[in-house]
N, C-alpha and C positions, 0 to 999 in steps of 0.2 A: 375611147370606146363609148363615148356619150351617144354617138349616132346609133350604134347597135342597141344600146340600152333603151332608146326611145323608138325602136323598131325600124330605124333607117340603116339596116345592115349593109346595103349596097354602098351608101355614102361612107360608112365606117370602113369598108374594105378599100375604098379609094385612098383614104388617108393611111391606112395600114400598109398598103402597097407603096405609097410615097415614102413612108418611114423605112420600109425594107430597101427601097431603091437608094436611100441615103445612108444605108447601113447603120441605122440608129434603132433597130428593133432587136430585142434580145430573144434568144432561143427559148426562154422560159414561157413564152406565150402558149406553148403547147400544154403546159401544166398549170398555168395561172388561171384560177377560177373566174377571173373577170372576163376571160375570153371564151368561156364555155358556150355562150350563146352563139358564137361564131363558128364553132367547130364543124357544123354541117355545110357551111358555105364553101363552094368550090374554090373561090379565090383564097380563102383562108387555108384550105388544105394545100393548095399550090405553094403558098408562102411558107408553110411549115416544111414542105418537101425541099424548098430551096435553101432553108436554113440548116439542114442536116448535111 
């Protein structure tokens, strides 16, 4: 989430999507404080929905 931390949320979402596609993302991203800055991003919300 380095990209999101430096304001590059779209780039961060690309790599988060890749992690989800590879099934290497954990469902705790919805409660992990590190991902709080991404919670309003539409791609992040779609990823969360796909994990449940």
